Legacy VTK file of the C-alpha trace (Angstrom):
# vtk DataFile Version 3.0
C-alpha trace
ASCII
DATASET POLYDATA
POINTS 89 float
163.030 31.767 25.683
164.411 30.580 29.359
161.552 27.548 29.203
163.495 26.400 26.101
166.415 26.393 27.261
165.360 24.261 30.352
163.436 21.970 28.276
166.515 21.248 25.967
168.467 20.823 29.265
166.340 18.096 30.772
166.405 16.273 27.806
169.920 16.504 28.078
169.829 14.608 31.140
167.611 12.052 30.447
169.323 10.888 27.409
172.290 10.950 29.283
171.046 8.852 32.303
169.845 6.581 29.310
173.764 6.079 27.847
174.708 5.257 31.212
172.152 2.708 32.375
173.764 -0.442 32.314
173.277 -2.986 29.491
173.904 -6.423 28.884
177.102 -7.612 27.315
176.685 -11.580 27.560
174.366 -14.101 28.461
175.444 -17.615 29.184
173.735 -21.275 30.331
174.151 -21.995 33.511
171.995 -25.367 33.881
168.856 -27.044 33.117
166.078 -28.080 35.716
162.961 -28.443 36.659
160.054 -26.560 38.979
158.147 -27.505 41.220
155.386 -28.515 39.012
157.746 -30.412 36.960
158.062 -27.817 34.298
161.374 -27.693 32.443
163.742 -24.504 32.327
167.165 -23.856 31.486
168.888 -21.098 33.682
170.882 -18.302 32.463
173.646 -15.687 33.699
173.003 -12.238 32.034
176.167 -9.910 32.436
175.956 -6.386 32.824
177.859 -3.779 31.320
178.300 -2.259 35.095
179.611 -5.436 36.229
176.472 -7.316 37.882
175.629 -10.404 37.333
172.416 -12.013 36.869
169.966 -14.866 36.265
167.471 -15.486 33.579
165.706 -18.359 33.361
164.112 -19.747 29.988
160.530 -21.542 29.801
158.189 -23.422 27.484
161.529 -24.260 25.156
163.310 -20.717 25.493
159.694 -19.195 24.453
159.245 -17.212 27.548
162.030 -15.376 29.271
162.179 -14.163 33.097
164.637 -11.941 34.940
165.630 -13.978 37.986
164.991 -17.362 39.398
162.220 -19.812 39.043
159.526 -18.110 40.432
159.873 -14.412 38.655
156.881 -12.800 37.210
159.104 -10.588 34.957
158.852 -11.920 31.740
159.943 -11.240 28.021
159.470 -13.397 24.890
162.765 -12.484 23.572
165.896 -13.065 25.419
167.421 -9.484 24.802
164.802 -7.853 26.190
164.428 -9.787 29.336
168.573 -9.387 29.905
168.357 -5.335 29.155
165.426 -5.394 31.773
167.307 -7.610 34.213
170.404 -5.184 33.634
168.259 -2.161 33.932
167.101 -3.377 37.750
LINES 1 90
89 0 1 2 3 4 5 6 7 8 9 10 11 12 13 14 15 16 17 18 19 20 21 22 23 24 25 26 27 28 29 30 31 32 33 34 35 36 37 38 39 40 41 42 43 44 45 46 47 48 49 50 51 52 53 54 55 56 57 58 59 60 61 62 63 64 65 66 67 68 69 70 71 72 73 74 75 76 77 78 79 80 81 82 83 84 85 86 87 88
C-alpha cells in the first residue's frame, strides 16, 4: 500500500516537472548565410516560455533544423522538434 502512494507521488512530481518545462512561444527568421564550406543556411531565433532566446539554424532548404549556431550537431527533421529541444536545454 505504501509503495503505491510513493509511486503515485513520483508520477505526479514527474508530470509537474514536465508541464513546467520551457516551451517555444515563437520562432523568427534572423538571416541567411553560408558556412565555411559554402553550404547555405538560414538563422532563426526561438523564444521560450521561460524568457530565453536561442538560435536555430535551418539546412538543406529547411529539411534539417539544428539547435544552436552553424556548427551544431543537435538536429531534427522538424522545426518544432528542434525548437522544443532548444527550450528544454
